[in-house]
PALOPA-68683 format. One record per residue (C-alpha): residue number from 1; x, y, z. Coordinates in nm, 3 decimals, decimal comma. Layout:
<sites>
<site><gupa>NUM</gupa><px>X</px><py>Y</py><pz>Z</pz></site>
...
</sites>
This chain:
<sites>
<site><gupa>1</gupa><px>1,120</px><py>3,036</py><pz>0,413</pz></site>
<site><gupa>2</gupa><px>1,222</px><py>2,704</py><pz>0,571</pz></site>
<site><gupa>3</gupa><px>1,041</px><py>2,406</py><pz>0,406</pz></site>
<site><gupa>4</gupa><px>0,983</px><py>2,257</py><pz>0,751</pz></site>
<site><gupa>5</gupa><px>0,806</px><py>2,570</py><pz>0,873</pz></site>
<site><gupa>6</gupa><px>0,588</px><py>2,574</py><pz>0,560</pz></site>
<site><gupa>7</gupa><px>0,485</px><py>2,213</py><pz>0,625</pz></site>
<site><gupa>8</gupa><px>0,418</px><py>2,293</py><pz>0,992</pz></site>
<site><gupa>9</gupa><px>0,203</px><py>2,589</py><pz>0,892</pz></site>
<site><gupa>10</gupa><px>0,005</px><py>2,372</py><pz>0,650</pz></site>
<site><gupa>11</gupa><px>-0,053</px><py>2,103</py><pz>0,915</pz></site>
<site><gupa>12</gupa><px>-0,179</px><py>2,361</py><pz>1,166</pz></site>
<site><gupa>13</gupa><px>-0,452</px><py>2,467</py><pz>0,919</pz></site>
<site><gupa>14</gupa><px>-0,586</px><py>2,114</py><pz>0,879</pz></site>
<site><gupa>15</gupa><px>-0,893</px><py>2,005</py><pz>1,070</pz></site>
<site><gupa>16</gupa><px>-0,849</px><py>1,689</py><pz>1,280</pz></site>
<site><gupa>17</gupa><px>-1,041</px><py>1,491</py><pz>1,016</pz></site>
<site><gupa>18</gupa><px>-0,819</px><py>1,627</py><pz>0,739</pz></site>
<site><gupa>19</gupa><px>-0,509</px><py>1,537</py><pz>0,939</pz></site>
<site><gupa>20</gupa><px>-0,647</px><py>1,184</py><pz>0,974</pz></site>
<site><gupa>21</gupa><px>-0,712</px><py>1,176</py><pz>0,598</pz></site>
<site><gupa>22</gupa><px>-0,345</px><py>1,261</py><pz>0,547</pz></site>
<site><gupa>23</gupa><px>-0,247</px><py>0,950</py><pz>0,744</pz></site>
<site><gupa>24</gupa><px>-0,454</px><py>0,730</py><pz>0,514</pz></site>
<site><gupa>25</gupa><px>-0,305</px><py>0,907</py><pz>0,212</pz></site>
<site><gupa>26</gupa><px>0,049</px><py>0,848</py><pz>0,339</pz></site>
<site><gupa>27</gupa><px>-0,019</px><py>0,478</py><pz>0,399</pz></site>
<site><gupa>28</gupa><px>-0,172</px><py>0,450</py><pz>0,053</pz></site>
<site><gupa>29</gupa><px>0,121</px><py>0,625</py><pz>-0,110</pz></site>
<site><gupa>30</gupa><px>0,366</px><py>0,381</py><pz>0,051</pz></site>
<site><gupa>31</gupa><px>0,167</px><py>0,085</py><pz>-0,082</pz></site>
<site><gupa>32</gupa><px>0,149</px><py>0,234</py><pz>-0,433</pz></site>
<site><gupa>33</gupa><px>0,520</px><py>0,310</py><pz>-0,443</pz></site>
<site><gupa>34</gupa><px>0,609</px><py>-0,041</py><pz>-0,325</pz></site>
<site><gupa>35</gupa><px>0,388</px><py>-0,193</py><pz>-0,594</pz></site>
<site><gupa>36</gupa><px>0,524</px><py>0,037</py><pz>-0,866</pz></site>
<site><gupa>37</gupa><px>0,883</px><py>-0,047</py><pz>-0,772</pz></site>
<site><gupa>38</gupa><px>0,796</px><py>-0,417</py><pz>-0,736</pz></site>
<site><gupa>39</gupa><px>0,985</px><py>-0,404</py><pz>-0,408</pz></site>
<site><gupa>40</gupa><px>0,883</px><py>-0,686</py><pz>-0,169</pz></site>
<site><gupa>41</gupa><px>1,065</px><py>-0,534</py><pz>0,128</pz></site>
<site><gupa>42</gupa><px>0,897</px><py>-0,195</py><pz>0,081</pz></site>
<site><gupa>43</gupa><px>0,563</px><py>-0,371</py><pz>0,032</pz></site>
<site><gupa>44</gupa><px>0,606</px><py>-0,568</py><pz>0,355</pz></site>
<site><gupa>45</gupa><px>0,692</px><py>-0,245</py><pz>0,538</pz></site>
<site><gupa>46</gupa><px>0,394</px><py>-0,060</py><pz>0,386</pz></site>
<site><gupa>47</gupa><px>0,164</px><py>-0,351</py><pz>0,469</pz></site>
<site><gupa>48</gupa><px>0,289</px><py>-0,348</py><pz>0,832</pz></site>
<site><gupa>49</gupa><px>0,228</px><py>0,028</py><pz>0,850</pz></site>
<site><gupa>50</gupa><px>-0,124</px><py>-0,022</py><pz>0,717</pz></site>
<site><gupa>51</gupa><px>-0,181</px><py>-0,294</py><pz>0,974</pz></site>
<site><gupa>52</gupa><px>-0,078</px><py>-0,055</py><pz>1,253</pz></site>
<site><gupa>53</gupa><px>-0,308</px><py>0,213</py><pz>1,111</pz></site>
<site><gupa>54</gupa><px>-0,608</px><py>-0,019</py><pz>1,097</pz></site>
<site><gupa>55</gupa><px>-0,527</px><py>-0,167</py><pz>1,440</pz></site>
<site><gupa>56</gupa><px>-0,551</px><py>0,188</py><pz>1,576</pz></site>
<site><gupa>57</gupa><px>-0,876</px><py>0,250</py><pz>1,386</pz></site>
<site><gupa>58</gupa><px>-1,030</px><py>-0,067</py><pz>1,525</pz></site>
<site><gupa>59</gupa><px>-0,916</px><py>0,016</py><pz>1,878</pz></site>
<site><gupa>60</gupa><px>-1,066</px><py>0,361</py><pz>1,847</pz></site>
<site><gupa>61</gupa><px>-1,407</px><py>0,256</py><pz>1,720</pz></site>
<site><gupa>62</gupa><px>-1,455</px><py>-0,024</py><pz>1,974</pz></site>
<site><gupa>63</gupa><px>-1,371</px><py>0,213</py><pz>2,260</pz></site>
<site><gupa>64</gupa><px>-1,696</px><py>0,284</py><pz>2,448</pz></site>
<site><gupa>65</gupa><px>-1,589</px><py>0,647</py><pz>2,488</pz></site>
<site><gupa>66</gupa><px>-1,590</px><py>0,698</py><pz>2,109</pz></site>
<site><gupa>67</gupa><px>-1,850</px><py>0,961</py><pz>2,022</pz></site>
<site><gupa>68</gupa><px>-1,939</px><py>0,834</py><pz>1,673</pz></site>
<site><gupa>69</gupa><px>-2,285</px><py>0,682</py><pz>1,630</pz></site>
<site><gupa>70</gupa><px>-2,274</px><py>0,315</py><pz>1,726</pz></site>
<site><gupa>71</gupa><px>-2,390</px><py>0,197</py><pz>1,382</pz></site>
<site><gupa>72</gupa><px>-2,108</px><py>0,390</py><pz>1,212</pz></site>
<site><gupa>73</gupa><px>-1,859</px><py>0,254</py><pz>1,464</pz></site>
<site><gupa>74</gupa><px>-1,977</px><py>-0,097</py><pz>1,380</pz></site>
<site><gupa>75</gupa><px>-1,939</px><py>-0,038</py><pz>1,008</pz></site>
<site><gupa>76</gupa><px>-1,588</px><py>0,102</py><pz>1,050</pz></site>
<site><gupa>77</gupa><px>-1,495</px><py>-0,188</py><pz>1,280</pz></site>
<site><gupa>78</gupa><px>-1,611</px><py>-0,432</py><pz>1,013</pz></site>
<site><gupa>79</gupa><px>-1,397</px><py>-0,261</py><pz>0,749</pz></site>
<site><gupa>80</gupa><px>-1,100</px><py>-0,253</py><pz>0,987</pz></site>
<site><gupa>81</gupa><px>-1,131</px><py>-0,627</py><pz>1,056</pz></site>
<site><gupa>82</gupa><px>-1,145</px><py>-0,694</py><pz>0,681</pz></site>
<site><gupa>83</gupa><px>-0,829</px><py>-0,490</py><pz>0,622</pz></site>
<site><gupa>84</gupa><px>-0,650</px><py>-0,657</py><pz>0,912</pz></site>
<site><gupa>85</gupa><px>-0,735</px><py>-1,002</py><pz>0,775</pz></site>
<site><gupa>86</gupa><px>-0,609</px><py>-0,891</py><pz>0,435</pz></site>
<site><gupa>87</gupa><px>-0,285</px><py>-0,755</py><pz>0,584</pz></site>
<site><gupa>88</gupa><px>-0,228</px><py>-1,091</py><pz>0,752</pz></site>
<site><gupa>89</gupa><px>-0,304</px><py>-1,298</py><pz>0,441</pz></site>
<site><gupa>90</gupa><px>-0,025</px><py>-1,493</py><pz>0,275</pz></site>
<site><gupa>91</gupa><px>-0,071</px><py>-1,284</py><pz>-0,040</pz></site>
<site><gupa>92</gupa><px>-0,250</px><py>-0,965</py><pz>0,069</pz></site>
<site><gupa>93</gupa><px>-0,444</px><py>-0,771</py><pz>-0,191</pz></site>
<site><gupa>94</gupa><px>-0,267</px><py>-0,436</py><pz>-0,171</pz></site>
<site><gupa>95</gupa><px>-0,502</px><py>-0,287</py><pz>-0,432</pz></site>
<site><gupa>96</gupa><px>-0,802</px><py>-0,361</py><pz>-0,211</pz></site>
<site><gupa>97</gupa><px>-0,632</px><py>-0,192</py><pz>0,083</pz></site>
<site><gupa>98</gupa><px>-0,539</px><py>0,106</py><pz>-0,135</pz></site>
<site><gupa>99</gupa><px>-0,899</px><py>0,141</py><pz>-0,252</pz></site>
<site><gupa>100</gupa><px>-1,042</px><py>0,131</py><pz>0,100</pz></site>
<site><gupa>101</gupa><px>-0,775</px><py>0,372</py><pz>0,231</pz></site>
<site><gupa>102</gupa><px>-0,866</px><py>0,613</py><pz>-0,049</pz></site>
<site><gupa>103</gupa><px>-1,236</px><py>0,594</py><pz>0,038</pz></site>
<site><gupa>104</gupa><px>-1,161</px><py>0,659</py><pz>0,405</pz></site>
<site><gupa>105</gupa><px>-0,936</px><py>0,954</py><pz>0,322</pz></site>
<site><gupa>106</gupa><px>-1,197</px><py>1,103</py><pz>0,087</pz></site>
<site><gupa>107</gupa><px>-1,470</px><py>1,068</py><pz>0,348</pz></site>
<site><gupa>108</gupa><px>-1,254</px><py>1,237</py><pz>0,611</pz></site>
<site><gupa>109</gupa><px>-1,136</px><py>1,520</py><pz>0,388</pz></site>
<site><gupa>110</gupa><px>-1,485</px><py>1,667</py><pz>0,342</pz></site>
</sites>
C-alpha cells in the first residue's frame, strides 16, 4: 500500500477538531526539533510558522460568525495575543509556546 494513501486514509478519519490538533502538534514538533538541534534558522522558521498559526486562531475567534461561546472566544483570543507577543519578542520563550500548543492540541483531541 502506498504510504501517501495510508496517510490520506488516516486524515479522512479525523474529526475537524482532531485535524486542528494535528496542526498544533506539527508546529510544536518543529519548535522542539529546532531547539534540540540548536538550529537558529530552524527555530526562526518554526517561530514564524507558529506566528501564522496563532494569527489564524486570533482571526478566527474574533470573527463575529464564530460559533464558540463568546467567553471561550475571549479566552482563546487572550492566549493567542500572548503567543503572538512572545513570537515577536527579541528572545521568544519557545518552551512556553510549546506548552501552550500542547494544551491546545490536547483539548482539541478529545
